[in-house]
C-alpha positions as CSV (number, residue, x, y, z in Angstrom):
1,M,24.3,-27.8,4.9
2,I,27.6,-26.6,3.6
3,G,30.2,-29.4,3.5
4,T,34.0,-29.3,3.6
5,T,34.3,-29.3,-0.2
6,E,32.1,-26.2,-0.6
7,I,34.0,-24.4,2.1
8,I,37.4,-25.1,0.4
9,L,36.0,-24.0,-2.9
10,I,34.6,-20.8,-1.5
11,S,37.8,-20.0,0.3
12,A,39.8,-20.6,-2.9
13,V,37.6,-18.2,-4.9
14,I,37.8,-15.6,-2.2
15,L,41.6,-15.9,-2.1
16,L,41.8,-15.6,-5.9
17,I,39.5,-12.5,-6.0
18,F,41.0,-10.6,-3.1
19,G,44.6,-11.9,-2.9
20,G,46.6,-12.9,0.1
21,K,47.4,-9.3,1.1
22,K,43.8,-8.1,1.3
23,L,42.4,-11.2,2.9
24,P,43.4,-10.3,6.6
25,E,41.9,-6.8,6.2
26,L,38.7,-8.4,4.8
27,M,38.4,-10.8,7.7
28,K,39.1,-8.1,10.3
29,G,36.3,-6.0,8.8
30,M,33.9,-9.0,8.9
31,G,34.9,-9.7,12.5
32,K,34.1,-6.1,13.5
33,G,30.7,-6.4,11.7
34,V,29.8,-9.6,13.5
35,K,30.9,-8.1,16.9
36,S,28.8,-5.0,16.2
37,F,25.8,-7.2,15.3
38,K,26.1,-9.3,18.5
39,E,26.3,-6.1,20.6
40,G,23.2,-4.8,18.9
41,M,21.3,-8.0,19.6
42,N,22.1,-7.7,23.3
43,E,20.8,-4.1,23.7
44,P,17.5,-3.8,25.5
45,T,14.3,-3.0,23.6
46,E,12.5,0.3,24.0
47,E,9.8,-1.4,26.0
48,E,12.3,-2.9,28.4
49,M,14.0,0.5,28.8
50,N,10.7,2.2,29.6
51,R,10.0,-0.5,32.2
52,R,13.4,0.0,33.8
53,V,12.9,3.8,34.0
54,E,9.5,3.4,35.6
55,E,11.0,1.0,38.2
56,E,13.8,3.4,39.0
57,I,11.3,6.3,39.4
58,Q,9.2,4.2,41.7
59,R,12.3,3.1,43.7
60,R,13.4,6.7,44.1
61,A,10.0,7.9,45.2
62,D,9.8,5.1,47.8
63,A,13.3,6.0,49.1
64,Q,12.4,9.7,49.3
65,Q,9.1,8.9,51.2
66,N,11.0,6.7,53.6
67,Q,13.5,9.5,54.3
68,H,10.9,12.0,55.3
69,P,8.0,10.0,56.8
70,A,6.8,12.9,59.0
71,E,6.0,15.1,56.0
72,N,3.6,12.5,54.7
73,L,1.4,12.5,57.8
74,E,-1.6,14.8,58.1
75,P,-1.7,17.0,61.2
76,E,-4.0,15.9,64.0
77,K,-7.0,18.0,64.8
């Protein structure tokens, strides 16, 4: 586990390397990267998308069948 001393040391090295003016830009870029990563983790998998599409197709087919029930009956002889 990283302790307080290590965090202070890492922060000081980063500040020396990038300087005070570049540090906000660097943190902004890192924040955008983390946000993009989190959004990517929340996206559904291909398998889940296929399941959702199949459910929607079935739902629409059921709805269409319920709208026109007379067409689905065979004529009486």
